[in-house]
Backbone as CSV, one residue per row, in Angstrom:
resi,resn,N_x,N_y,N_z,CA_x,CA_y,CA_z,C_x,C_y,C_z
1,UNK,13.125,-13.056,1.352,12.323,-12.255,2.232,11.899,-10.972,1.519
2,UNK,10.625,-10.679,1.537,10.088,-9.485,0.895,10.199,-8.309,1.861
3,UNK,10.796,-7.220,1.387,10.927,-6.034,2.216,9.818,-5.054,1.914
4,UNK,9.294,-4.458,2.986,8.303,-3.398,2.808,9.001,-2.146,2.298
5,UNK,8.316,-1.367,1.471,8.933,-0.124,1.007,9.186,0.825,2.175
6,UNK,10.268,1.569,2.096,10.551,2.599,3.093,9.548,3.723,2.884
7,UNK,9.015,4.232,3.972,8.008,5.284,3.914,8.685,6.640,4.084
8,UNK,8.364,7.574,3.188,9.004,8.884,3.165,8.001,10.012,3.288
9,UNK,8.432,11.082,3.935,7.730,12.357,3.903,8.695,13.345,3.259
10,UNK,8.255,14.002,2.218,9.107,14.950,1.493,8.640,16.356,1.841
11,UNK,9.432,17.063,2.640,9.126,18.442,2.997,9.818,19.336,1.984
12,UNK,9.053,20.211,1.345,9.606,21.016,0.256,9.587,20.250,-1.051
13,UNK,8.518,19.518,-1.285,8.449,18.610,-2.442,8.472,19.311,-3.789
14,UNK,8.131,20.599,-3.839,8.122,21.298,-5.121,9.418,22.054,-5.390
15,UNK,10.330,22.058,-4.438,11.629,22.699,-4.621,12.589,21.773,-5.350
16,UNK,13.803,22.255,-5.589,14.743,21.459,-6.390,15.138,20.157,-5.691
17,UNK,15.420,20.190,-4.404,15.800,18.956,-3.705,14.600,18.014,-3.620
18,UNK,13.409,18.568,-3.359,12.202,17.735,-3.287,11.882,17.058,-4.608
19,UNK,11.966,17.800,-5.711,11.656,17.187,-7.008,12.713,16.156,-7.391
20,UNK,13.981,16.401,-7.035,15.024,15.411,-7.305,14.821,14.149,-6.468
21,UNK,14.374,14.329,-5.233,14.088,13.178,-4.375,12.966,12.350,-4.973
22,UNK,11.934,13.006,-5.469,10.823,12.281,-6.090,11.268,11.592,-7.378
23,UNK,12.236,12.166,-8.087,12.806,11.488,-9.261,13.476,10.176,-8.850
24,UNK,14.188,10.200,-7.731,14.829,8.978,-7.222,13.768,7.954,-6.849
25,UNK,12.710,8.404,-6.193,11.614,7.500,-5.814,11.026,6.842,-7.060
26,UNK,10.826,7.629,-8.115,10.307,7.075,-9.380,11.267,6.022,-9.947
27,UNK,12.558,6.334,-9.889,13.564,5.440,-10.450,13.738,4.144,-9.666
28,UNK,13.345,4.151,-8.411,13.471,2.969,-7.562,12.078,2.485,-7.164
29,UNK,11.228,2.349,-8.148,9.834,1.963,-7.922,9.747,0.717,-7.051
30,UNK,8.877,0.773,-6.078,8.659,-0.351,-5.193,9.519,-0.329,-3.941
31,UNK,10.575,0.468,-3.936,11.454,0.522,-2.755,11.035,1.593,-1.770
32,UNK,10.245,2.586,-2.251,9.817,3.691,-1.399,8.321,3.935,-1.558
33,UNK,7.705,4.446,-0.500,6.292,4.854,-0.515,6.234,6.254,0.066
34,UNK,5.753,7.212,-0.726,5.629,8.593,-0.267,4.338,8.698,0.540
35,UNK,4.482,8.920,1.844,3.302,9.043,2.705,2.984,10.492,3.018
36,UNK,3.940,11.397,2.797,3.694,12.802,3.075,4.394,13.710,2.092
37,UNK,3.689,14.762,1.687,4.254,15.802,0.833,3.924,17.151,1.459
38,UNK,4.875,18.056,1.447,4.630,19.411,1.934,5.317,20.386,0.998
39,UNK,4.630,21.489,0.723,5.163,22.490,-0.195,4.664,23.866,0.220
40,UNK,5.205,24.861,-0.414,4.768,26.230,-0.172,3.562,26.574,-1.028
41,UNK,3.775,27.407,-2.038,2.649,27.896,-2.832,2.657,27.426,-4.281
42,UNK,3.525,26.520,-4.656,3.517,25.982,-6.019,2.443,24.894,-6.094
43,UNK,1.206,25.338,-6.059,0.083,24.420,-5.954,-0.104,23.550,-7.190
44,UNK,0.234,24.061,-8.351,0.075,23.279,-9.581,0.967,22.028,-9.543
45,UNK,2.225,22.214,-9.175,3.141,21.077,-9.097,2.762,20.160,-7.940
46,UNK,2.393,20.730,-6.801,1.992,19.908,-5.659,0.771,19.058,-5.999
47,UNK,-0.186,19.638,-6.678,-1.384,18.888,-7.080,-0.998,17.694,-7.958
48,UNK,-0.084,17.911,-8.892,0.382,16.821,-9.757,1.102,15.754,-8.939
49,UNK,1.898,16.162,-7.964,2.588,15.205,-7.106,1.589,14.401,-6.270
50,UNK,0.558,15.062,-5.775,-0.474,14.368,-4.992,-1.165,13.320,-5.855
51,UNK,-1.494,13.687,-7.071,-2.159,12.740,-7.970,-1.257,11.547,-8.286
52,UNK,0.035,11.796,-8.444,0.961,10.709,-8.792,1.277,9.808,-7.606
53,UNK,1.608,10.401,-6.460,2.109,9.618,-5.328,1.044,9.259,-4.295
54,UNK,-0.097,9.920,-4.358,-1.220,9.639,-3.453,-0.789,9.524,-1.980
55,UNK,-0.201,10.606,-1.452,0.247,10.576,-0.063,-0.939,10.595,0.904
56,UNK,-0.685,10.127,2.098,-1.712,10.149,3.130,-1.740,11.493,3.845
57,UNK,-0.631,12.222,3.806,-0.469,13.486,4.522,0.001,14.565,3.557
58,UNK,-0.587,15.762,3.670,-0.203,16.865,2.789,-0.157,18.161,3.592
59,UNK,0.836,18.976,3.309,0.944,20.302,3.900,1.244,21.320,2.822
60,UNK,0.679,22.524,2.952,0.888,23.573,1.951,0.440,24.905,2.508
61,UNK,0.843,25.960,1.852,0.428,27.307,2.215,-0.739,27.727,1.337
62,UNK,-1.605,28.546,1.869,-2.713,29.075,1.086,-3.826,28.077,0.897
63,UNK,-4.504,28.195,-0.240,-5.664,27.354,-0.537,-5.366,26.482,-1.746
64,UNK,-5.560,25.187,-1.588,-5.264,24.238,-2.657,-6.479,23.372,-2.894
65,UNK,-6.865,23.251,-4.141,-7.963,22.350,-4.482,-7.364,20.982,-4.781
66,UNK,-7.579,20.060,-3.855,-7.058,18.698,-3.983,-8.029,17.889,-4.826
67,UNK,-7.544,17.035,-5.713,-8.440,16.204,-6.522,-9.430,15.427,-5.655
68,UNK,-10.679,15.349,-6.106,-11.739,14.684,-5.335,-11.436,13.219,-5.054
69,UNK,-10.696,12.590,-5.922,-10.430,11.161,-5.757,-9.397,10.884,-4.661
70,UNK,-8.781,11.937,-4.136,-7.729,11.761,-3.142,-8.140,12.456,-1.847
71,UNK,-8.173,11.685,-0.779,-8.491,12.244,0.522,-7.241,12.237,1.380
72,UNK,-6.782,13.427,1.759,-5.636,13.522,2.642,-5.795,14.792,3.473
73,UNK,-5.548,14.686,4.767,-5.698,15.862,5.613,-4.584,16.866,5.375
74,UNK,-4.904,18.146,5.596,-3.882,19.191,5.510,-3.255,19.319,6.885
75,UNK,-1.946,19.141,6.939,-1.216,19.185,8.197,-0.076,20.194,8.120
76,UNK,0.458,20.562,9.276,1.628,21.436,9.314,2.886,20.610,9.019
77,UNK,3.974,21.310,8.743,5.251,20.612,8.509,5.627,19.766,9.722
78,UNK,5.430,20.314,10.897,5.771,19.591,12.125,4.938,18.324,12.261
79,UNK,3.655,18.404,11.963,2.792,17.231,12.061,3.219,16.142,11.079
80,UNK,3.594,16.552,9.876,4.042,15.571,8.876,5.371,14.951,9.305
81,UNK,6.311,15.786,9.728,7.633,15.287,10.119,7.568,14.361,11.335
82,UNK,6.645,14.611,12.234,6.544,13.810,13.475,5.550,12.674,13.370
83,UNK,4.854,12.560,12.268,3.828,11.532,12.138,4.469,10.140,12.232
84,UNK,3.827,9.212,12.930,4.434,7.887,13.104,4.607,7.086,11.811
85,UNK,3.862,7.396,10.773,4.040,6.679,9.509,5.180,7.240,8.707
C-alpha cells in the first residue's frame, strides 16, 4: 500500500528548530510534503526555502519578493496553522 506523504506547516521555518525540521524533511524525502512555511524577517533564507519546498502557504513579516515561478498567498500564522491542508 502506497502512503501519501504527511503534510506539514513549519512555523518559524528560518529559526533553529524550523531549519532542523526541514533538514529532517530533506533526509526523509517522499515521506513529508511542506505545504506551509512561516518566518519573521529572514527573507533571504525564507525565499530559498520557498524555492526548494514550493509550499502552497507562506507567512512572513515585512515585504518579501517571492520568486515569479512560485504562487503562494501570504497568510497569517493562524491561517497557516488552521488551514485544512
